[in-house]
Biopython code that builds the backbone (N, CA, C, O; Angstrom):
import numpy as np
from Bio.PDB.StructureBuilder import StructureBuilder

atoms = [
    (1, "MET", "N", (8.466, -5.371, -23.503)),
    (1, "MET", "CA", (7.732, -6.284, -22.651)),
    (1, "MET", "C", (8.252, -6.145, -21.211)),
    (1, "MET", "O", (9.460, -6.093, -20.980)),
    (2, "ARG", "N", (7.328, -6.087, -20.256)),
    (2, "ARG", "CA", (7.684, -5.955, -18.849)),
    (2, "ARG", "C", (7.934, -7.333, -18.255)),
    (2, "ARG", "O", (7.150, -8.260, -18.457)),
    (3, "LYS", "N", (9.035, -7.458, -17.521)),
    (3, "LYS", "CA", (9.378, -8.720, -16.872)),
    (3, "LYS", "C", (8.739, -8.760, -15.485)),
    (3, "LYS", "O", (8.832, -7.794, -14.727)),
    (4, "VAL", "N", (8.095, -9.869, -15.159)),
    (4, "VAL", "CA", (7.449, -10.049, -13.862)),
    (4, "VAL", "C", (8.231, -11.095, -13.080)),
    (4, "VAL", "O", (8.481, -12.197, -13.567)),
    (5, "GLU", "N", (8.612, -10.730, -11.858)),
    (5, "GLU", "CA", (9.332, -11.654, -10.990)),
    (5, "GLU", "C", (8.340, -12.311, -10.033)),
    (5, "GLU", "O", (7.566, -11.624, -9.367)),
    (6, "VAL", "N", (8.364, -13.629, -9.967)),
    (6, "VAL", "CA", (7.532, -14.384, -9.036)),
    (6, "VAL", "C", (8.476, -15.228, -8.191)),
    (6, "VAL", "O", (9.344, -15.927, -8.714)),
    (7, "VAL", "N", (8.293, -15.151, -6.878)),
    (7, "VAL", "CA", (9.205, -15.839, -5.959)),
    (7, "VAL", "C", (8.402, -16.673, -4.954)),
    (7, "VAL", "O", (7.206, -16.441, -4.775)),
    (8, "PRO", "N", (9.051, -17.644, -4.298)),
    (8, "PRO", "CA", (8.359, -18.411, -3.259)),
    (8, "PRO", "C", (7.936, -17.502, -2.104)),
    (8, "PRO", "O", (8.539, -16.455, -1.870)),
    (9, "TYR", "N", (6.890, -17.919, -1.387)),
    (9, "TYR", "CA", (6.380, -17.156, -0.247)),
    (9, "TYR", "C", (7.489, -16.886, 0.759)),
    (9, "TYR", "O", (8.341, -17.738, 1.010)),
    (10, "LYS", "N", (7.463, -15.674, 1.336)),
    (10, "LYS", "CA", (8.441, -15.289, 2.357)),
    (10, "LYS", "C", (7.695, -14.825, 3.602)),
    (10, "LYS", "O", (6.812, -13.970, 3.524)),
    (11, "LYS", "N", (8.055, -15.393, 4.748)),
    (11, "LYS", "CA", (7.391, -15.047, 6.008)),
    (11, "LYS", "C", (7.503, -13.562, 6.336)),
    (11, "LYS", "O", (6.612, -13.010, 6.981)),
    (12, "GLU", "N", (8.573, -12.909, 5.907)),
    (12, "GLU", "CA", (8.761, -11.499, 6.257)),
    (12, "GLU", "C", (7.769, -10.563, 5.568)),
    (12, "GLU", "O", (7.676, -9.394, 5.942)),
    (13, "TRP", "N", (7.026, -11.047, 4.573)),
    (13, "TRP", "CA", (6.033, -10.195, 3.924)),
    (13, "TRP", "C", (4.987, -9.705, 4.916)),
    (13, "TRP", "O", (4.549, -8.558, 4.842)),
    (14, "SER", "N", (4.590, -10.562, 5.836)),
    (14, "SER", "CA", (3.614, -10.161, 6.853)),
    (14, "SER", "C", (4.178, -9.048, 7.736)),
    (14, "SER", "O", (3.477, -8.085, 8.047)),
    (15, "LYS", "N", (5.437, -9.181, 8.136)),
    (15, "LYS", "CA", (6.068, -8.143, 8.963)),
    (15, "LYS", "C", (6.206, -6.839, 8.178)),
    (15, "LYS", "O", (5.954, -5.763, 8.721)),
    (16, "LEU", "N", (6.601, -6.922, 6.915)),
    (16, "LEU", "CA", (6.712, -5.720, 6.086)),
    (16, "LEU", "C", (5.356, -5.012, 5.993)),
    (16, "LEU", "O", (5.286, -3.786, 6.072)),
    (17, "PHE", "N", (4.290, -5.782, 5.827)),
    (17, "PHE", "CA", (2.953, -5.202, 5.792)),
    (17, "PHE", "C", (2.644, -4.489, 7.105)),
    (17, "PHE", "O", (2.203, -3.339, 7.093)),
    (18, "HIS", "N", (2.866, -5.147, 8.225)),
    (18, "HIS", "CA", (2.550, -4.543, 9.530)),
    (18, "HIS", "C", (3.392, -3.300, 9.800)),
    (18, "HIS", "O", (2.896, -2.329, 10.372)),
    (19, "ASP", "N", (4.656, -3.322, 9.396)),
    (19, "ASP", "CA", (5.516, -2.137, 9.546)),
    (19, "ASP", "C", (4.973, -0.963, 8.734)),
    (19, "ASP", "O", (4.941, 0.171, 9.213)),
    (20, "GLU", "N", (4.548, -1.241, 7.510)),
    (20, "GLU", "CA", (4.014, -0.187, 6.634)),
    (20, "GLU", "C", (2.680, 0.324, 7.171)),
    (20, "GLU", "O", (2.393, 1.518, 7.084)),
    (21, "CYS", "N", (1.872, -0.565, 7.722)),
    (21, "CYS", "CA", (0.593, -0.160, 8.331)),
    (21, "CYS", "C", (0.822, 0.874, 9.420)),
    (21, "CYS", "O", (0.117, 1.881, 9.496)),
    (22, "GLN", "N", (1.813, 0.616, 10.261)),
    (22, "GLN", "CA", (2.099, 1.541, 11.359)),
    (22, "GLN", "C", (2.459, 2.924, 10.810)),
    (22, "GLN", "O", (2.020, 3.943, 11.343)),
    (23, "LYS", "N", (3.243, 2.948, 9.766)),
    (23, "LYS", "CA", (3.634, 4.224, 9.157)),
    (23, "LYS", "C", (2.410, 4.943, 8.577)),
    (23, "LYS", "O", (2.260, 6.154, 8.742)),
    (24, "LEU", "N", (1.548, 4.196, 7.905)),
    (24, "LEU", "CA", (0.342, 4.796, 7.329)),
    (24, "LEU", "C", (-0.593, 5.310, 8.423)),
    (24, "LEU", "O", (-1.172, 6.388, 8.294)),
    (25, "GLU", "N", (-0.735, 4.547, 9.484)),
    (25, "GLU", "CA", (-1.581, 4.984, 10.598)),
    (25, "GLU", "C", (-1.027, 6.243, 11.250)),
    (25, "GLU", "O", (-1.790, 7.096, 11.702)),
    (26, "ASN", "N", (0.304, 6.362, 11.300)),
    (26, "ASN", "CA", (0.922, 7.573, 11.842)),
    (26, "ASN", "C", (0.626, 8.790, 10.971)),
    (26, "ASN", "O", (0.465, 9.898, 11.482)),
    (27, "ILE", "N", (0.554, 8.586, 9.668)),
    (27, "ILE", "CA", (0.273, 9.693, 8.751)),
    (27, "ILE", "C", (-1.209, 10.070, 8.798)),
    (27, "ILE", "O", (-1.543, 11.237, 8.999)),
    (28, "PHE", "N", (-2.087, 9.102, 8.616)),
    (28, "PHE", "CA", (-3.517, 9.382, 8.466)),
    (28, "PHE", "C", (-4.259, 9.523, 9.794)),
    (28, "PHE", "O", (-5.353, 10.087, 9.834)),
    (29, "GLY", "N", (-3.678, 9.018, 10.873)),
    (29, "GLY", "CA", (-4.286, 9.164, 12.194)),
    (29, "GLY", "C", (-5.730, 8.713, 12.218)),
    (29, "GLY", "O", (-6.059, 7.647, 11.699)),
    (30, "PRO", "N", (-6.608, 9.529, 12.826)),
    (30, "PRO", "CA", (-8.011, 9.127, 12.969)),
    (30, "PRO", "C", (-8.788, 9.057, 11.649)),
    (30, "PRO", "O", (-9.905, 8.542, 11.632)),
    (31, "GLU", "N", (-8.227, 9.560, 10.549)),
    (31, "GLU", "CA", (-8.888, 9.418, 9.237)),
    (31, "GLU", "C", (-8.876, 7.963, 8.769)),
    (31, "GLU", "O", (-9.735, 7.546, 7.992)),
    (32, "MET", "N", (-7.887, 7.189, 9.253)),
    (32, "MET", "CA", (-7.746, 5.793, 8.836)),
    (32, "MET", "C", (-8.775, 4.939, 9.563)),
    (32, "MET", "O", (-8.862, 4.960, 10.791)),
    (33, "MET", "N", (-9.550, 4.190, 8.792)),
    (33, "MET", "CA", (-10.552, 3.309, 9.391)),
    (33, "MET", "C", (-10.042, 1.881, 9.495)),
    (33, "MET", "O", (-10.256, 1.213, 10.506)),
    (34, "ASN", "N", (-9.360, 1.407, 8.438)),
    (34, "ASN", "CA", (-8.852, 0.045, 8.420)),
    (34, "ASN", "C", (-7.779, -0.081, 7.358)),
    (34, "ASN", "O", (-7.712, 0.716, 6.423)),
    (35, "VAL", "N", (-6.938, -1.096, 7.515)),
    (35, "VAL", "CA", (-5.873, -1.364, 6.555)),
    (35, "VAL", "C", (-5.847, -2.867, 6.300)),
    (35, "VAL", "O", (-5.897, -3.668, 7.234)),
    (36, "TYR", "N", (-5.768, -3.241, 5.020)),
    (36, "TYR", "CA", (-5.795, -4.657, 4.644)),
    (36, "TYR", "C", (-4.564, -5.009, 3.811)),
    (36, "TYR", "O", (-4.126, -4.230, 2.964)),
    (37, "HIS", "N", (-4.022, -6.187, 4.064)),
    (37, "HIS", "CA", (-2.962, -6.761, 3.231)),
    (37, "HIS", "C", (-3.672, -7.540, 2.135)),
    (37, "HIS", "O", (-4.332, -8.543, 2.410)),
    (38, "ILE", "N", (-3.540, -7.085, 0.897)),
    (38, "ILE", "CA", (-4.232, -7.717, -0.225)),
    (38, "ILE", "C", (-3.198, -8.223, -1.220)),
    (38, "ILE", "O", (-2.004, -7.963, -1.074)),
    (39, "GLY", "N", (-3.653, -8.929, -2.210)),
    (39, "GLY", "CA", (-2.749, -9.412, -3.247)),
    (39, "GLY", "C", (-2.068, -10.712, -2.856)),
    (39, "GLY", "O", (-2.300, -11.255, -1.776)),
    (40, "SER", "N", (-1.232, -11.193, -3.745)),
    (40, "SER", "CA", (-0.647, -12.525, -3.587)),
    (40, "SER", "C", (0.299, -12.647, -2.397)),
    (40, "SER", "O", (0.433, -13.742, -1.849)),
    (41, "THR", "N", (0.958, -11.573, -1.976)),
    (41, "THR", "CA", (1.861, -11.680, -0.819)),
    (41, "THR", "C", (1.092, -11.866, 0.481)),
    (41, "THR", "O", (1.700, -12.184, 1.503)),
    (42, "ALA", "N", (-0.214, -11.680, 0.477)),
    (42, "ALA", "CA", (-1.037, -11.872, 1.666)),
    (42, "ALA", "C", (-1.443, -13.326, 1.860)),
    (42, "ALA", "O", (-2.015, -13.675, 2.893)),
    (43, "ILE", "N", (-1.155, -14.175, 0.881)),
    (43, "ILE", "CA", (-1.592, -15.572, 0.932)),
    (43, "ILE", "C", (-0.382, -16.458, 1.235)),
    (43, "ILE", "O", (0.497, -16.624, 0.388)),
    (44, "PRO", "N", (-0.338, -17.026, 2.439)),
    (44, "PRO", "CA", (0.797, -17.879, 2.798)),
    (44, "PRO", "C", (0.942, -19.074, 1.847)),
    (44, "PRO", "O", (-0.042, -19.641, 1.372)),
    (45, "ALA", "N", (2.180, -19.425, 1.593)),
    (45, "ALA", "CA", (2.560, -20.645, 0.875)),
    (45, "ALA", "C", (2.390, -20.595, -0.638)),
    (45, "ALA", "O", (2.570, -21.624, -1.290)),
    (46, "ILE", "N", (2.049, -19.439, -1.236)),
    (46, "ILE", "CA", (1.994, -19.405, -2.701)),
    (46, "ILE", "C", (3.126, -18.525, -3.228)),
    (46, "ILE", "O", (3.622, -17.640, -2.530)),
    (47, "HIS", "N", (3.512, -18.779, -4.440)),
    (47, "HIS", "CA", (4.486, -17.933, -5.109)),
    (47, "HIS", "C", (3.806, -16.606, -5.447)),
    (47, "HIS", "O", (2.605, -16.570, -5.717)),
    (48, "ALA", "N", (4.580, -15.514, -5.431)),
    (48, "ALA", "CA", (3.986, -14.189, -5.634)),
    (48, "ALA", "C", (5.006, -13.208, -6.176)),
    (48, "ALA", "O", (6.214, -13.423, -6.081)),
    (49, "LYS", "N", (4.492, -12.123, -6.749)),
    (49, "LYS", "CA", (5.352, -10.984, -7.054)),
    (49, "LYS", "C", (5.719, -10.376, -5.707)),
    (49, "LYS", "O", (4.831, -10.183, -4.876)),
    (50, "PRO", "N", (6.989, -10.068, -5.455)),
    (50, "PRO", "CA", (7.395, -9.573, -4.132)),
    (50, "PRO", "C", (7.038, -8.097, -3.913)),
    (50, "PRO", "O", (7.910, -7.263, -3.666)),
    (51, "ILE", "N", (5.755, -7.799, -4.009)),
    (51, "ILE", "CA", (5.245, -6.441, -3.819)),
    (51, "ILE", "C", (4.113, -6.519, -2.803)),
    (51, "ILE", "O", (3.150, -7.264, -2.988)),
    (52, "ILE", "N", (4.235, -5.743, -1.726)),
    (52, "ILE", "CA", (3.222, -5.740, -0.681)),
    (52, "ILE", "C", (2.099, -4.790, -1.100)),
    (52, "ILE", "O", (2.292, -3.575, -1.136)),
    (53, "ASP", "N", (0.936, -5.340, -1.413)),
    (53, "ASP", "CA", (-0.226, -4.536, -1.795)),
    (53, "ASP", "C", (-1.050, -4.245, -0.545)),
    (53, "ASP", "O", (-1.362, -5.143, 0.237)),
    (54, "ILE", "N", (-1.393, -2.974, -0.377)),
    (54, "ILE", "CA", (-2.118, -2.534, 0.810)),
    (54, "ILE", "C", (-3.359, -1.761, 0.382)),
    (54, "ILE", "O", (-3.304, -0.916, -0.512)),
    (55, "LEU", "N", (-4.472, -2.062, 1.034)),
    (55, "LEU", "CA", (-5.703, -1.313, 0.840)),
    (55, "LEU", "C", (-6.009, -0.604, 2.152)),
    (55, "LEU", "O", (-6.286, -1.246, 3.165)),
    (56, "ALA", "N", (-5.956, 0.716, 2.127)),
    (56, "ALA", "CA", (-6.267, 1.507, 3.315)),
    (56, "ALA", "C", (-7.634, 2.155, 3.120)),
    (56, "ALA", "O", (-7.912, 2.740, 2.073)),
    (57, "VAL", "N", (-8.471, 2.046, 4.125)),
    (57, "VAL", "CA", (-9.811, 2.625, 4.084)),
    (57, "VAL", "C", (-9.815, 3.854, 4.983)),
    (57, "VAL", "O", (-9.459, 3.780, 6.159)),
    (58, "VAL", "N", (-10.224, 4.994, 4.409)),
    (58, "VAL", "CA", (-10.280, 6.244, 5.170)),
    (58, "VAL", "C", (-11.724, 6.715, 5.280)),
    (58, "VAL", "O", (-12.589, 6.281, 4.518)),
    (59, "LYS", "N", (-11.974, 7.596, 6.221)),
    (59, "LYS", "CA", (-13.329, 8.110, 6.442)),
    (59, "LYS", "C", (-13.843, 8.885, 5.236)),
    (59, "LYS", "O", (-15.001, 8.742, 4.844)),
    (60, "ASP", "N", (-12.976, 9.706, 4.650)),
    (60, "ASP", "CA", (-13.381, 10.556, 3.531)),
    (60, "ASP", "C", (-12.266, 10.589, 2.494)),
    (60, "ASP", "O", (-11.218, 11.191, 2.729)),
    (61, "VAL", "N", (-12.481, 9.952, 1.356)),
    (61, "VAL", "CA", (-11.449, 9.860, 0.324)),
    (61, "VAL", "C", (-11.010, 11.246, -0.162)),
    (61, "VAL", "O", (-9.882, 11.403, -0.630)),
    (62, "GLU", "N", (-11.877, 12.238, -0.059)),
    (62, "GLU", "CA", (-11.521, 13.590, -0.495)),
    (62, "GLU", "C", (-10.428, 14.209, 0.388)),
    (62, "GLU", "O", (-9.755, 15.150, -0.031)),
    (63, "CYS", "N", (-10.251, 13.690, 1.593)),
    (63, "CYS", "CA", (-9.223, 14.207, 2.516)),
    (63, "CYS", "C", (-7.829, 13.657, 2.222)),
    (63, "CYS", "O", (-6.840, 14.164, 2.750)),
    (64, "VAL", "N", (-7.744, 12.641, 1.397)),
    (64, "VAL", "CA", (-6.459, 11.997, 1.143)),
    (64, "VAL", "C", (-5.428, 12.991, 0.617)),
    (64, "VAL", "O", (-4.253, 12.898, 0.972)),
    (65, "ALA", "N", (-5.838, 13.928, -0.211)),
    (65, "ALA", "CA", (-4.914, 14.921, -0.766)),
    (65, "ALA", "C", (-4.211, 15.722, 0.328)),
    (65, "ALA", "O", (-3.108, 16.225, 0.116)),
    (66, "ASP", "N", (-4.840, 15.841, 1.490)),
    (66, "ASP", "CA", (-4.221, 16.568, 2.599)),
    (66, "ASP", "C", (-2.956, 15.874, 3.104)),
    (66, "ASP", "O", (-2.150, 16.489, 3.804)),
    (67, "PHE", "N", (-2.778, 14.606, 2.756)),
    (67, "PHE", "CA", (-1.659, 13.810, 3.246)),
    (67, "PHE", "C", (-0.627, 13.492, 2.162)),
    (67, "PHE", "O", (0.325, 12.754, 2.412)),
    (68, "ASN", "N", (-0.810, 14.044, 0.960)),
    (68, "ASN", "CA", (0.098, 13.734, -0.149)),
    (68, "ASN", "C", (1.554, 14.048, 0.178)),
    (68, "ASN", "O", (2.441, 13.275, -0.182)),
    (69, "LYS", "N", (1.815, 15.161, 0.849)),
    (69, "LYS", "CA", (3.200, 15.534, 1.164)),
    (69, "LYS", "C", (3.848, 14.495, 2.076)),
    (69, "LYS", "O", (4.981, 14.080, 1.835)),
    (70, "GLU", "N", (3.131, 14.071, 3.126)),
    (70, "GLU", "CA", (3.667, 13.069, 4.036)),
    (70, "GLU", "C", (3.886, 11.735, 3.331)),
    (70, "GLU", "O", (4.873, 11.045, 3.589)),
    (71, "MET", "N", (2.969, 11.376, 2.446)),
    (71, "MET", "CA", (3.118, 10.130, 1.692)),
    (71, "MET", "C", (4.336, 10.204, 0.772)),
    (71, "MET", "O", (5.085, 9.234, 0.650)),
    (72, "GLU", "N", (4.533, 11.350, 0.129)),
    (72, "GLU", "CA", (5.699, 11.515, -0.732)),
    (72, "GLU", "C", (6.988, 11.416, 0.079)),
    (72, "GLU", "O", (7.956, 10.798, -0.362)),
    (73, "GLU", "N", (6.999, 12.023, 1.260)),
    (73, "GLU", "CA", (8.179, 11.961, 2.120)),
    (73, "GLU", "C", (8.468, 10.531, 2.573)),
    (73, "GLU", "O", (9.618, 10.190, 2.853)),
    (74, "MET", "N", (7.447, 9.705, 2.645)),
    (74, "MET", "CA", (7.610, 8.310, 3.026)),
    (74, "MET", "C", (7.988, 7.430, 1.828)),
    (74, "MET", "O", (8.176, 6.223, 1.979)),
    (75, "GLY", "N", (8.100, 8.034, 0.643)),
    (75, "GLY", "CA", (8.554, 7.292, -0.526)),
    (75, "GLY", "C", (7.476, 6.900, -1.506)),
    (75, "GLY", "O", (7.722, 6.085, -2.395)),
    (76, "TYR", "N", (6.268, 7.466, -1.367)),
    (76, "TYR", "CA", (5.167, 7.126, -2.251)),
    (76, "TYR", "C", (4.971, 8.186, -3.329)),
    (76, "TYR", "O", (5.147, 9.380, -3.088)),
    (77, "ASP", "N", (4.605, 7.726, -4.517)),
    (77, "ASP", "CA", (4.203, 8.617, -5.611)),
    (77, "ASP", "C", (2.681, 8.543, -5.735)),
    (77, "ASP", "O", (2.104, 7.455, -5.746)),
    (78, "PHE", "N", (2.045, 9.694, -5.825)),
    (78, "PHE", "CA", (0.594, 9.766, -5.961)),
    (78, "PHE", "C", (0.216, 9.527, -7.413)),
    (78, "PHE", "O", (0.764, 10.170, -8.308)),
    (79, "LYS", "N", (-0.706, 8.616, -7.657)),
    (79, "LYS", "CA", (-1.131, 8.250, -9.013)),
    (79, "LYS", "C", (-2.587, 8.607, -9.300)),
    (79, "LYS", "O", (-3.151, 8.161, -10.299)),
    (80, "GLY", "N", (-3.195, 9.409, -8.427)),
    (80, "GLY", "CA", (-4.584, 9.810, -8.640)),
    (80, "GLY", "C", (-5.545, 8.661, -8.449)),
    (80, "GLY", "O", (-5.317, 7.778, -7.622)),
    (81, "LYS", "N", (-6.617, 8.672, -9.211)),
    (81, "LYS", "CA", (-7.623, 7.604, -9.123)),
    (81, "LYS", "C", (-7.153, 6.347, -9.836)),
    (81, "LYS", "O", (-7.649, 5.252, -9.573)),
    (82, "ASN", "N", (-6.201, 6.508, -10.732)),
    (82, "ASN", "CA", (-5.616, 5.394, -11.490)),
    (82, "ASN", "C", (-6.693, 4.508, -12.121)),
    (82, "ASN", "O", (-6.608, 3.280, -12.100)),
    (83, "GLY", "N", (-7.709, 5.171, -12.684)),
    (83, "GLY", "CA", (-8.734, 4.464, -13.443)),
    (83, "GLY", "C", (-9.926, 3.946, -12.656)),
    (83, "GLY", "O", (-10.825, 3.337, -13.235)),
    (84, "ILE", "N", (-9.953, 4.175, -11.345)),
    (84, "ILE", "CA", (-11.077, 3.680, -10.537)),
    (84, "ILE", "C", (-11.658, 4.832, -9.732)),
    (84, "ILE", "O", (-10.987, 5.393, -8.866)),
    (85, "ALA", "N", (-12.900, 5.180, -10.019)),
    (85, "ALA", "CA", (-13.561, 6.267, -9.292)),
    (85, "ALA", "C", (-13.631, 5.953, -7.803)),
    (85, "ALA", "O", (-13.844, 4.806, -7.408)),
    (86, "GLY", "N", (-13.450, 6.981, -6.986)),
    (86, "GLY", "CA", (-13.539, 6.809, -5.538)),
    (86, "GLY", "C", (-12.277, 6.271, -4.900)),
    (86, "GLY", "O", (-12.273, 5.958, -3.710)),
    (87, "ARG", "N", (-11.208, 6.156, -5.667)),
    (87, "ARG", "CA", (-9.948, 5.622, -5.148)),
    (87, "ARG", "C", (-8.865, 6.677, -5.262)),
    (87, "ARG", "O", (-8.910, 7.537, -6.142)),
    (88, "ARG", "N", (-7.901, 6.606, -4.372)),
    (88, "ARG", "CA", (-6.669, 7.384, -4.480)),
    (88, "ARG", "C", (-5.538, 6.376, -4.383)),
    (88, "ARG", "O", (-5.428, 5.646, -3.398)),
    (89, "PHE", "N", (-4.695, 6.339, -5.412)),
    (89, "PHE", "CA", (-3.691, 5.297, -5.547)),
    (89, "PHE", "C", (-2.294, 5.875, -5.336)),
    (89, "PHE", "O", (-1.952, 6.923, -5.883)),
    (90, "PHE", "N", (-1.500, 5.179, -4.539)),
    (90, "PHE", "CA", (-0.102, 5.533, -4.308)),
    (90, "PHE", "C", (0.756, 4.328, -4.640)),
    (90, "PHE", "O", (0.361, 3.189, -4.391)),
    (91, "ARG", "N", (1.930, 4.577, -5.203)),
    (91, "ARG", "CA", (2.895, 3.507, -5.475)),
    (91, "ARG", "C", (4.197, 3.877, -4.763)),
    (91, "ARG", "O", (4.701, 4.990, -4.912)),
    (92, "LYS", "N", (4.726, 2.945, -3.997)),
    (92, "LYS", "CA", (5.965, 3.197, -3.268)),
    (92, "LYS", "C", (7.156, 3.011, -4.211)),
    (92, "LYS", "O", (7.256, 2.029, -4.946)),
    (93, "ARG", "N", (8.048, 3.994, -4.156)),
    (93, "ARG", "CA", (9.261, 3.908, -4.958)),
    (93, "ARG", "C", (10.165, 2.805, -4.411)),
    (93, "ARG", "O", (10.211, 2.584, -3.201)),
    (94, "ARG", "N", (10.862, 2.135, -5.269)),
    (94, "ARG", "CA", (11.807, 1.093, -4.858)),
    (94, "ARG", "C", (13.184, 1.707, -4.667)),
    (94, "ARG", "O", (13.592, 2.630, -5.372)),
    (95, "GLY", "N", (13.887, 1.148, -3.675)),
    (95, "GLY", "CA", (15.271, 1.545, -3.451)),
    (95, "GLY", "C", (15.382, 2.861, -2.911)),
    (95, "GLY", "O", (16.491, 3.337, -2.668)),
]
sb = StructureBuilder()
sb.init_structure("model")
sb.init_model(0)
sb.init_chain("A")
sb.init_seg("    ")
for serial, (resi, resn, name, xyz) in enumerate(atoms, 1):
    if name == "N":
        sb.init_residue(resn, " ", resi, " ")
    sb.init_atom(name, np.array(xyz, "f"), 0.0, 1.0, " ", f" {name:<3s}", serial, name[0])
structure = sb.get_structure()
């Protein structure tokens, strides 16, 4: 059984999101159309799993593979479509 940690809201989650956005924008450049903070850490004042969920919108999802090396160097593992057509999923390694 997987253990899920839920903690009180932390103000620094917003800063962590914005810091990560800057890194993603540096990698994807003009391919990046928008970036959204999604999931429970995006909602002030609620308890949440301490994981910053990010949805990045790119011009052409087929181009994402061109950036896999840079994403890996930034600490992300590529997970493919991860069960959803039209998506490319990355998970950031911890620690």
